[in-house]
NUZA-543678 format. One record per residue (C-alpha): x, y, z; residue in three letters; residue number from 1. Coordinates in nm, 2 decimals, decimal comma, always signed. Layout:
residues N
east X | north Y | up Z | residu ALA | num NUM
...
end
This chain:
residues 359
east +14,80 | north +14,32 | up -1,95 | residu MET | num 1
east +14,85 | north +13,96 | up -1,84 | residu GLN | num 2
east +15,18 | north +14,06 | up -1,67 | residu SER | num 3
east +15,00 | north +14,33 | up -1,49 | residu VAL | num 4
east +14,73 | north +14,09 | up -1,37 | residu ARG | num 5
east +14,99 | north +13,85 | up -1,25 | residu ARG | num 6
east +15,16 | north +14,12 | up -1,05 | residu GLN | num 7
east +14,82 | north +14,21 | up -0,89 | residu LEU | num 8
east +14,75 | north +13,85 | up -0,81 | residu VAL | num 9
east +15,09 | north +13,80 | up -0,66 | residu LEU | num 10
east +15,05 | north +14,12 | up -0,45 | residu SER | num 11
east +14,71 | north +14,01 | up -0,33 | residu LEU | num 12
east +14,85 | north +13,67 | up -0,22 | residu LEU | num 13
east +15,13 | north +13,84 | up -0,03 | residu VAL | num 14
east +14,88 | north +14,06 | up +0,15 | residu LEU | num 15
east +14,65 | north +13,76 | up +0,24 | residu LEU | num 16
east +14,95 | north +13,57 | up +0,37 | residu GLY | num 17
east +15,06 | north +13,86 | up +0,58 | residu THR | num 18
east +14,71 | north +13,90 | up +0,72 | residu GLY | num 19
east +14,69 | north +13,53 | up +0,81 | residu ALA | num 20
east +15,02 | north +13,55 | up +0,99 | residu ALA | num 21
east +14,90 | north +13,85 | up +1,19 | residu ILE | num 22
east +14,57 | north +13,67 | up +1,27 | residu GLY | num 23
east +14,76 | north +13,37 | up +1,41 | residu GLN | num 24
east +14,96 | north +13,60 | up +1,64 | residu GLY | num 25
east +14,63 | north +13,69 | up +1,84 | residu ILE | num 26
east +14,54 | north +13,40 | up +2,08 | residu PRO | num 27
east +14,18 | north +13,30 | up +2,13 | residu ASP | num 28
east +14,09 | north +13,43 | up +2,48 | residu PRO | num 29
east +13,86 | north +13,12 | up +2,52 | residu SER | num 30
east +14,15 | north +12,87 | up +2,48 | residu THR | num 31
east +14,49 | north +12,88 | up +2,65 | residu PRO | num 32
east +14,80 | north +12,93 | up +2,43 | residu ALA | num 33
east +14,98 | north +12,61 | up +2,34 | residu THR | num 34
east +15,29 | north +12,75 | up +2,18 | residu ASP | num 35
east +15,55 | north +12,83 | up +2,45 | residu PRO | num 36
east +15,75 | north +13,03 | up +2,21 | residu ILE | num 37
east +15,46 | north +13,25 | up +2,10 | residu GLN | num 38
east +15,42 | north +13,53 | up +2,36 | residu PRO | num 39
east +15,06 | north +13,61 | up +2,46 | residu ALA | num 40
east +14,96 | north +13,96 | up +2,36 | residu LEU | num 41
east +14,78 | north +14,18 | up +2,61 | residu PRO | num 42
east +14,40 | north +14,16 | up +2,60 | residu SER | num 43
east +14,11 | north +14,33 | up +2,78 | residu VAL | num 44
east +13,96 | north +13,99 | up +2,84 | residu ALA | num 45
east +14,23 | north +13,88 | up +3,08 | residu ILE | num 46
east +14,26 | north +14,21 | up +3,27 | residu SER | num 47
east +14,21 | north +14,20 | up +3,65 | residu ALA | num 48
east +13,86 | north +14,31 | up +3,77 | residu PRO | num 49
east +13,82 | north +14,65 | up +3,91 | residu ALA | num 50
east +13,82 | north +14,67 | up +4,29 | residu PRO | num 51
east +13,49 | north +14,71 | up +4,46 | residu VAL | num 52
east +13,44 | north +15,06 | up +4,61 | residu SER | num 53
east +13,18 | north +15,22 | up +4,83 | residu LEU | num 54
east +13,06 | north +15,43 | up +4,54 | residu SER | num 55
east +12,96 | north +15,12 | up +4,35 | residu ASN | num 56
east +12,58 | north +15,04 | up +4,37 | residu PRO | num 57
east +12,67 | north +14,68 | up +4,43 | residu ASP | num 58
east +12,92 | north +14,75 | up +4,71 | residu SER | num 59
east +12,93 | north +14,55 | up +5,03 | residu PRO | num 60
east +12,77 | north +14,84 | up +5,22 | residu ALA | num 61
east +12,47 | north +14,85 | up +4,99 | residu VAL | num 62
east +12,43 | north +14,47 | up +5,00 | residu GLN | num 63
east +12,45 | north +14,46 | up +5,38 | residu ILE | num 64
east +12,19 | north +14,74 | up +5,42 | residu LEU | num 65
east +11,95 | north +14,58 | up +5,17 | residu ARG | num 66
east +11,98 | north +14,23 | up +5,33 | residu SER | num 67
east +11,85 | north +14,35 | up +5,67 | residu PHE | num 68
east +11,56 | north +14,15 | up +5,81 | residu SER | num 69
east +11,31 | north +14,26 | up +6,08 | residu ASP | num 70
east +11,38 | north +13,93 | up +6,26 | residu SER | num 71
east +11,72 | north +14,06 | up +6,36 | residu GLU | num 72
east +11,58 | north +14,30 | up +6,62 | residu ILE | num 73
east +11,33 | north +14,27 | up +6,90 | residu LYS | num 74
east +11,14 | north +14,60 | up +6,83 | residu PHE | num 75
east +10,93 | north +14,72 | up +6,54 | residu ASP | num 76
east +11,14 | north +14,91 | up +6,29 | residu LEU | num 77
east +10,84 | north +15,12 | up +6,19 | residu HIS | num 78
east +10,80 | north +15,24 | up +6,56 | residu ALA | num 79
east +11,16 | north +15,37 | up +6,55 | residu LEU | num 80
east +11,09 | north +15,54 | up +6,21 | residu MET | num 81
east +10,77 | north +15,70 | up +6,35 | residu ASP | num 82
east +10,98 | north +15,84 | up +6,64 | residu THR | num 83
east +11,25 | north +15,98 | up +6,41 | residu LEU | num 84
east +10,99 | north +16,12 | up +6,17 | residu ARG | num 85
east +10,82 | north +16,31 | up +6,45 | residu ASP | num 86
east +10,85 | north +16,69 | up +6,41 | residu LYS | num 87
east +10,96 | north +16,72 | up +6,78 | residu ARG | num 88
east +11,28 | north +16,53 | up +6,68 | residu HIS | num 89
east +11,43 | north +16,57 | up +6,33 | residu GLU | num 90
east +11,15 | north +16,72 | up +6,13 | residu GLY | num 91
east +11,03 | north +16,62 | up +5,79 | residu TRP | num 92
east +11,13 | north +16,84 | up +5,49 | residu VAL | num 93
east +11,10 | north +16,71 | up +5,13 | residu LEU | num 94
east +11,36 | north +16,95 | up +4,98 | residu ALA | num 95
east +11,72 | north +16,99 | up +5,06 | residu ALA | num 96
east +11,78 | north +17,25 | up +5,34 | residu TYR | num 97
east +12,09 | north +17,35 | up +5,54 | residu PRO | num 98
east +12,19 | north +17,21 | up +5,87 | residu ASP | num 99
east +12,16 | north +17,49 | up +6,13 | residu PRO | num 100
east +12,51 | north +17,43 | up +6,26 | residu LYS | num 101
east +12,72 | north +17,28 | up +5,97 | residu THR | num 102
east +12,52 | north +17,41 | up +5,66 | residu SER | num 103
east +12,54 | north +17,06 | up +5,52 | residu GLN | num 104
east +12,24 | north +16,97 | up +5,30 | residu PRO | num 105
east +11,97 | north +16,77 | up +5,47 | residu LEU | num 106
east +11,64 | north +16,62 | up +5,35 | residu ILE | num 107
east +11,36 | north +16,42 | up +5,49 | residu GLY | num 108
east +11,41 | north +16,33 | up +5,85 | residu ALA | num 109
east +11,76 | north +16,49 | up +5,87 | residu GLY | num 110
east +11,92 | north +16,27 | up +5,60 | residu PHE | num 111
east +12,26 | north +16,42 | up +5,51 | residu THR | num 112
east +12,31 | north +16,43 | up +5,14 | residu LEU | num 113
east +12,69 | north +16,48 | up +5,10 | residu ASP | num 114
east +12,87 | north +16,26 | up +5,35 | residu LEU | num 115
east +13,17 | north +16,07 | up +5,22 | residu PRO | num 116
east +13,24 | north +15,71 | up +5,31 | residu ALA | num 117
east +13,43 | north +15,70 | up +5,64 | residu ARG | num 118
east +13,65 | north +15,44 | up +5,81 | residu GLU | num 119
east +13,53 | north +15,36 | up +6,16 | residu HIS | num 120
east +13,77 | north +15,10 | up +6,33 | residu PRO | num 121
east +13,63 | north +14,88 | up +6,60 | residu GLN | num 122
east +13,81 | north +14,97 | up +6,92 | residu PRO | num 123
east +13,66 | north +14,69 | up +7,13 | residu ASP | num 124
east +13,86 | north +14,36 | up +7,09 | residu PRO | num 125
east +13,57 | north +14,17 | up +7,24 | residu LEU | num 126
east +13,32 | north +14,29 | up +6,98 | residu ASN | num 127
east +13,37 | north +14,13 | up +6,64 | residu PRO | num 128
east +13,09 | north +14,33 | up +6,48 | residu HIS | num 129
east +13,23 | north +14,60 | up +6,25 | residu PRO | num 130
east +13,10 | north +14,96 | up +6,19 | residu PHE | num 131
east +12,93 | north +15,06 | up +5,87 | residu LEU | num 132
east +12,99 | north +15,42 | up +5,76 | residu GLU | num 133
east +12,90 | north +15,44 | up +5,38 | residu PRO | num 134
east +12,87 | north +15,76 | up +5,19 | residu SER | num 135
east +12,54 | north +15,94 | up +5,14 | residu SER | num 136
east +12,54 | north +15,82 | up +4,78 | residu ALA | num 137
east +12,56 | north +15,46 | up +4,90 | residu ASP | num 138
east +12,27 | north +15,51 | up +5,14 | residu LEU | num 139
east +12,07 | north +15,68 | up +4,86 | residu TRP | num 140
east +12,13 | north +15,38 | up +4,63 | residu ARG | num 141
east +12,05 | north +15,13 | up +4,90 | residu ALA | num 142
east +11,72 | north +15,31 | up +4,95 | residu ALA | num 143
east +11,65 | north +15,24 | up +4,58 | residu GLY | num 144
east +11,67 | north +15,60 | up +4,45 | residu LEU | num 145
east +11,84 | north +15,70 | up +4,12 | residu ALA | num 146
east +12,19 | north +15,84 | up +4,17 | residu PRO | num 147
east +12,14 | north +16,12 | up +3,91 | residu ASP | num 148
east +11,86 | north +16,27 | up +4,11 | residu ARG | num 149
east +12,10 | north +16,31 | up +4,41 | residu LEU | num 150
east +12,35 | north +16,49 | up +4,19 | residu ASP | num 151
east +12,07 | north +16,73 | up +4,06 | residu ALA | num 152
east +11,95 | north +16,80 | up +4,42 | residu ILE | num 153
east +12,30 | north +16,87 | up +4,54 | residu LEU | num 154
east +12,37 | north +17,11 | up +4,24 | residu ASP | num 155
east +12,05 | north +17,31 | up +4,31 | residu LEU | num 156
east +12,13 | north +17,32 | up +4,68 | residu TYR | num 157
east +12,48 | north +17,45 | up +4,62 | residu SER | num 158
east +12,34 | north +17,73 | up +4,39 | residu ASP | num 159
east +12,07 | north +17,82 | up +4,65 | residu ARG | num 160
east +12,31 | north +17,83 | up +4,94 | residu LEU | num 161
east +12,55 | north +18,05 | up +4,74 | residu ALA | num 162
east +12,27 | north +18,29 | up +4,65 | residu SER | num 163
east +12,06 | north +18,30 | up +4,97 | residu TRP | num 164
east +12,32 | north +18,22 | up +5,24 | residu LYS | num 165
east +12,22 | north +18,00 | up +5,53 | residu LYS | num 166
east +11,99 | north +18,23 | up +5,72 | residu ARG | num 167
east +11,78 | north +18,33 | up +5,43 | residu LYS | num 168
east +11,78 | north +17,97 | up +5,31 | residu PHE | num 169
east +11,63 | north +17,85 | up +5,64 | residu GLN | num 170
east +11,36 | north +18,11 | up +5,62 | residu LYS | num 171
east +11,25 | north +17,98 | up +5,28 | residu ARG | num 172
east +11,22 | north +17,62 | up +5,39 | residu ILE | num 173
east +10,84 | north +17,63 | up +5,42 | residu PRO | num 174
east +10,81 | north +17,75 | up +5,06 | residu THR | num 175
east +11,05 | north +17,51 | up +4,90 | residu LEU | num 176
east +10,91 | north +17,29 | up +4,63 | residu GLU | num 177
east +10,94 | north +16,91 | up +4,72 | residu PRO | num 178
east +11,23 | north +16,74 | up +4,55 | residu GLN | num 179
east +11,14 | north +16,39 | up +4,67 | residu ILE | num 180
east +10,81 | north +16,23 | up +4,75 | residu THR | num 181
east +10,69 | north +16,13 | up +5,10 | residu ASP | num 182
east +10,74 | north +15,77 | up +5,02 | residu ASP | num 183
east +11,10 | north +15,83 | up +4,90 | residu GLU | num 184
east +11,18 | north +16,02 | up +5,22 | residu ALA | num 185
east +11,04 | north +15,72 | up +5,41 | residu THR | num 186
east +11,28 | north +15,50 | up +5,22 | residu LEU | num 187
east +11,58 | north +15,72 | up +5,31 | residu LEU | num 188
east +11,47 | north +15,72 | up +5,68 | residu LEU | num 189
east +11,43 | north +15,34 | up +5,68 | residu ARG | num 190
east +11,78 | north +15,28 | up +5,53 | residu ILE | num 191
east +11,93 | north +15,53 | up +5,78 | residu SER | num 192
east +11,76 | north +15,35 | up +6,07 | residu ALA | num 193
east +11,89 | north +15,02 | up +5,95 | residu ILE | num 194
east +12,25 | north +15,16 | up +5,95 | residu GLN | num 195
east +12,19 | north +15,29 | up +6,30 | residu ALA | num 196
east +12,08 | north +14,94 | up +6,41 | residu ILE | num 197
east +12,38 | north +14,78 | up +6,24 | residu TYR | num 198
east +12,62 | north +15,03 | up +6,42 | residu ASN | num 199
east +12,44 | north +14,99 | up +6,75 | residu ALA | num 200
east +12,57 | north +14,63 | up +6,76 | residu ARG | num 201
east +12,92 | north +14,76 | up +6,69 | residu ALA | num 202
east +12,89 | north +15,00 | up +6,99 | residu TYR | num 203
east +12,74 | north +14,74 | up +7,22 | residu CYS | num 204
east +12,84 | north +14,37 | up +7,23 | residu ARG | num 205
east +12,53 | north +14,29 | up +7,44 | residu ASN | num 206
east +12,29 | north +14,43 | up +7,19 | residu PHE | num 207
east +12,12 | north +14,09 | up +7,13 | residu ASP | num 208
east +12,06 | north +14,04 | up +7,51 | residu GLN | num 209
east +11,87 | north +14,37 | up +7,55 | residu MET | num 210
east +11,50 | north +14,41 | up +7,55 | residu THR | num 211
east +11,32 | north +14,55 | up +7,25 | residu GLY | num 212
east +11,29 | north +14,90 | up +7,41 | residu SER | num 213
east +11,66 | north +14,90 | up +7,50 | residu GLN | num 214
east +11,76 | north +14,80 | up +7,15 | residu GLN | num 215
east +11,54 | north +15,08 | up +7,01 | residu MET | num 216
east +11,68 | north +15,33 | up +7,25 | residu ALA | num 217
east +12,04 | north +15,25 | up +7,16 | residu LEU | num 218
east +11,96 | north +15,25 | up +6,78 | residu SER | num 219
east +11,79 | north +15,59 | up +6,82 | residu GLN | num 220
east +12,09 | north +15,72 | up +7,01 | residu LEU | num 221
east +12,32 | north +15,61 | up +6,73 | residu VAL | num 222
east +12,09 | north +15,77 | up +6,47 | residu TYR | num 223
east +12,11 | north +16,10 | up +6,65 | residu GLN | num 224
east +12,48 | north +16,10 | up +6,75 | residu MET | num 225
east +12,64 | north +15,92 | up +6,46 | residu GLY | num 226
east +13,02 | north +15,88 | up +6,50 | residu VAL | num 227
east +13,00 | north +16,13 | up +6,79 | residu ASN | num 228
east +12,87 | north +15,85 | up +7,01 | residu LEU | num 229
east +13,23 | north +15,72 | up +7,02 | residu ALA | num 230
east +13,31 | north +16,01 | up +7,26 | residu HIS | num 231
east +13,06 | north +15,89 | up +7,53 | residu PHE | num 232
east +13,33 | north +15,69 | up +7,70 | residu ASP | num 233
east +13,16 | north +15,63 | up +8,03 | residu GLU | num 234
east +12,83 | north +15,53 | up +7,87 | residu PHE | num 235
east +13,00 | north +15,29 | up +7,63 | residu LEU | num 236
east +13,21 | north +15,14 | up +7,91 | residu SER | num 237
east +12,91 | north +15,08 | up +8,13 | residu LEU | num 238
east +12,69 | north +14,94 | up +7,86 | residu ILE | num 239
east +12,95 | north +14,69 | up +7,77 | residu ASN | num 240
east +13,03 | north +14,57 | up +8,13 | residu THR | num 241
east +12,72 | north +14,36 | up +8,11 | residu GLY | num 242
east +12,92 | north +14,11 | up +7,92 | residu ASP | num 243
east +13,01 | north +13,84 | up +8,17 | residu HIS | num 244
east +13,34 | north +13,77 | up +8,01 | residu THR | num 245
east +13,46 | north +14,12 | up +8,11 | residu ARG | num 246
east +13,46 | north +14,05 | up +8,48 | residu ALA | num 247
east +13,84 | north +14,01 | up +8,49 | residu SER | num 248
east +13,91 | north +14,30 | up +8,26 | residu ILE | num 249
east +13,95 | north +14,67 | up +8,34 | residu GLY | num 250
east +13,93 | north +14,85 | up +8,67 | residu THR | num 251
east +13,80 | north +14,69 | up +8,99 | residu PRO | num 252
east +13,48 | north +14,89 | up +8,96 | residu ALA | num 253
east +13,43 | north +14,76 | up +8,61 | residu THR | num 254
east +13,50 | north +14,41 | up +8,71 | residu ALA | num 255
east +13,26 | north +14,44 | up +9,01 | residu GLN | num 256
east +12,98 | north +14,57 | up +8,79 | residu ALA | num 257
east +13,04 | north +14,28 | up +8,55 | residu ALA | num 258
east +13,04 | north +14,03 | up +8,84 | residu ALA | num 259
east +12,71 | north +14,17 | up +8,96 | residu VAL | num 260
east +12,55 | north +14,15 | up +8,62 | residu SER | num 261
east +12,66 | north +13,79 | up +8,60 | residu ALA | num 262
east +12,43 | north +13,71 | up +8,89 | residu GLU | num 263
east +12,13 | north +13,88 | up +8,74 | residu THR | num 264
east +12,01 | north +13,86 | up +8,37 | residu PRO | num 265
east +12,11 | north +14,17 | up +8,18 | residu LEU | num 266
east +11,75 | north +14,27 | up +8,09 | residu SER | num 267
east +11,64 | north +14,25 | up +8,46 | residu ASP | num 268
east +11,94 | north +14,42 | up +8,63 | residu ASN | num 269
east +11,78 | north +14,75 | up +8,75 | residu SER | num 270
east +12,10 | north +14,88 | up +8,92 | residu ASP | num 271
east +12,31 | north +14,82 | up +8,62 | residu TYR | num 272
east +12,07 | north +15,01 | up +8,39 | residu TRP | num 273
east +12,03 | north +15,29 | up +8,64 | residu ARG | num 274
east +12,41 | north +15,35 | up +8,62 | residu ASN | num 275
east +12,39 | north +15,34 | up +8,24 | residu VAL | num 276
east +12,11 | north +15,60 | up +8,25 | residu GLN | num 277
east +12,30 | north +15,83 | up +8,48 | residu HIS | num 278
east +12,60 | north +15,83 | up +8,25 | residu SER | num 279
east +12,39 | north +16,02 | up +7,99 | residu LEU | num 280
east +12,24 | north +16,28 | up +8,23 | residu TYR | num 281
east +12,54 | north +16,51 | up +8,23 | residu GLN | num 282
east +12,60 | north +16,50 | up +7,85 | residu SER | num 283
east +12,54 | north +16,81 | up +7,64 | residu GLN | num 284
east +12,31 | north +16,61 | up +7,42 | residu TRP | num 285
east +12,08 | north +16,54 | up +7,72 | residu ALA | num 286
east +12,09 | north +16,90 | up +7,84 | residu ARG | num 287
east +12,03 | north +17,07 | up +7,50 | residu HIS | num 288
east +11,77 | north +16,81 | up +7,37 | residu TYR | num 289
east +11,60 | north +16,74 | up +7,70 | residu ARG | num 290
east +11,27 | north +16,60 | up +7,56 | residu MET | num 291
east +11,44 | north +16,38 | up +7,31 | residu ARG | num 292
east +11,68 | north +16,26 | up +7,58 | residu ALA | num 293
east +11,40 | north +16,18 | up +7,83 | residu ILE | num 294
east +11,24 | north +15,95 | up +7,57 | residu ALA | num 295
east +11,56 | north +15,77 | up +7,49 | residu VAL | num 296
east +11,70 | north +15,73 | up +7,84 | residu ILE | num 297
east +11,37 | north +15,61 | up +7,98 | residu ALA | num 298
east +11,36 | north +15,33 | up +7,73 | residu MET | num 299
east +11,68 | north +15,19 | up +7,88 | residu LEU | num 300
east +11,48 | north +15,12 | up +8,20 | residu ASP | num 301
east +11,41 | north +14,74 | up +8,23 | residu PRO | num 302
east +11,06 | north +14,83 | up +8,35 | residu ALA | num 303
east +10,99 | north +15,06 | up +8,06 | residu TYR | num 304
east +10,75 | north +14,82 | up +7,89 | residu ASP | num 305
east +10,54 | north +14,80 | up +8,21 | residu ASP | num 306
east +10,48 | north +15,17 | up +8,22 | residu SER | num 307
east +10,65 | north +15,40 | up +7,97 | residu PRO | num 308
east +10,50 | north +15,71 | up +8,13 | residu THR | num 309
east +10,63 | north +15,62 | up +8,47 | residu ALA | num 310
east +10,98 | north +15,55 | up +8,33 | residu ALA | num 311
east +10,98 | north +15,89 | up +8,15 | residu GLU | num 312
east +10,86 | north +16,06 | up +8,47 | residu HIS | num 313
east +11,15 | north +15,92 | up +8,67 | residu ARG | num 314
east +11,40 | north +16,05 | up +8,41 | residu VAL | num 315
east +11,24 | north +16,39 | up +8,39 | residu SER | num 316
east +11,28 | north +16,43 | up +8,77 | residu LEU | num 317
east +11,65 | north +16,39 | up +8,74 | residu THR | num 318
east +11,71 | north +16,56 | up +8,40 | residu LEU | num 319
east +11,64 | north +16,92 | up +8,48 | residu ARG | num 320
east +11,60 | north +17,17 | up +8,19 | residu PRO | num 321
east +11,90 | north +17,40 | up +8,14 | residu VAL | num 322
east +11,67 | north +17,68 | up +8,03 | residu SER | num 323
east +11,52 | north +17,71 | up +8,38 | residu ALA | num 324
east +11,85 | north +17,77 | up +8,54 | residu ARG | num 325
east +11,94 | north +18,03 | up +8,28 | residu ARG | num 326
east +11,61 | north +18,21 | up +8,31 | residu SER | num 327
east +11,65 | north +18,25 | up +8,68 | residu ARG | num 328
east +12,00 | north +18,38 | up +8,64 | residu THR | num 329
east +11,89 | north +18,60 | up +8,35 | residu HIS | num 330
east +11,59 | north +18,74 | up +8,54 | residu SER | num 331
east +11,80 | north +18,81 | up +8,85 | residu ALA | num 332
east +12,05 | north +19,00 | up +8,64 | residu SER | num 333
east +11,77 | north +19,20 | up +8,47 | residu LEU | num 334
east +11,62 | north +19,28 | up +8,82 | residu THR | num 335
east +11,96 | north +19,40 | up +8,94 | residu GLN | num 336
east +12,01 | north +19,61 | up +8,62 | residu ILE | num 337
east +11,66 | north +19,75 | up +8,65 | residu ALA | num 338
east +11,70 | north +19,85 | up +9,02 | residu SER | num 339
east +12,04 | north +20,00 | up +8,95 | residu THR | num 340
east +11,90 | north +20,20 | up +8,66 | residu SER | num 341
east +11,61 | north +20,33 | up +8,88 | residu ARG | num 342
east +11,84 | north +20,42 | up +9,16 | residu SER | num 343
east +12,07 | north +20,62 | up +8,92 | residu SER | num 344
east +11,77 | north +20,80 | up +8,77 | residu ARG | num 345
east +11,64 | north +20,89 | up +9,12 | residu THR | num 346
east +11,98 | north +21,02 | up +9,23 | residu ILE | num 347
east +12,02 | north +21,22 | up +8,91 | residu SER | num 348
east +11,67 | north +21,37 | up +8,95 | residu HIS | num 349
east +11,75 | north +21,48 | up +9,31 | residu LYS | num 350
east +12,07 | north +21,64 | up +9,20 | residu ARG | num 351
east +11,89 | north +21,84 | up +8,93 | residu LYS | num 352
east +11,62 | north +21,95 | up +9,18 | residu SER | num 353
east +11,89 | north +22,08 | up +9,42 | residu ARG | num 354
east +12,07 | north +22,26 | up +9,14 | residu THR | num 355
east +11,75 | north +22,44 | up +9,04 | residu LYS | num 356
east +11,68 | north +22,55 | up +9,40 | residu ARG | num 357
east +12,02 | north +22,70 | up +9,44 | residu ARG | num 358
east +11,98 | north +22,89 | up +9,12 | residu VAL | num 359
end
């Protein structure tokens, strides 16, 4: 028995010694290794941190949007939100519904629920302000809403769109149960408006020199157009010629416009802003959304604050509705078709009468 106990004790000591040796081979992550011969074993504690992505709630995009201050702009942010919330513009629906053109899910004042994060390079070498194009999930988080709710709304929207199709879905919009509250829709609108203001600076290097109404007009234009505003080449070229440093850059006409603006403060240069306004008149946006365009274009007028009604009236005189031209053409065509039909019926009636007489 004693020999057996001795063997057990010896075996236990061997095991303890081996365990101690193994324990010495794992360095303490809080202290650096001092033995140059002993290699450091891999450890989670010393792994590199994961890169920050736009899907992270603490991403730079979310931080930028949340750090916005009303003092950065010359107009009332709530005034812009009230304009965008107006049913004459984007509408106000508290459940996900399909976009009439793209079928993408929208909610609130036209907030798109499934946009991915996009890169938007700054093409203007004289404008150091970058663009900010985060994903819908980032904007949702920046507004303070729970991410899992967005996933649930998108899942239900996908099922409804597959079952109802777009046309039937749109007919059911008035009967949809709210998926967000009125306050939450306001938060989404606010964060989208802040993004529009941020990108307005990236589109226009003279943003800080504008009046409050002009800043609001450009921000509203960015909100409505999104990345498509980058295709308004003439408008962007003119709106950036107000920078006095651009007088020696570009075409002679551009340089002349910049030289003229150097003589007059940007906010008071009526000729300059009249040219900027005219660059928007021929756009499809202005023709198809006339009332919305009148409100935005009029706000670019330096005299807008003196009389908003007069400024809108001046724009409305130039921006004629497309529907009026179509209706005149359409009515003329209908008149011609109707007269032709009547003539053909008369001729046919006369032929039948003659035939009867002969018989």
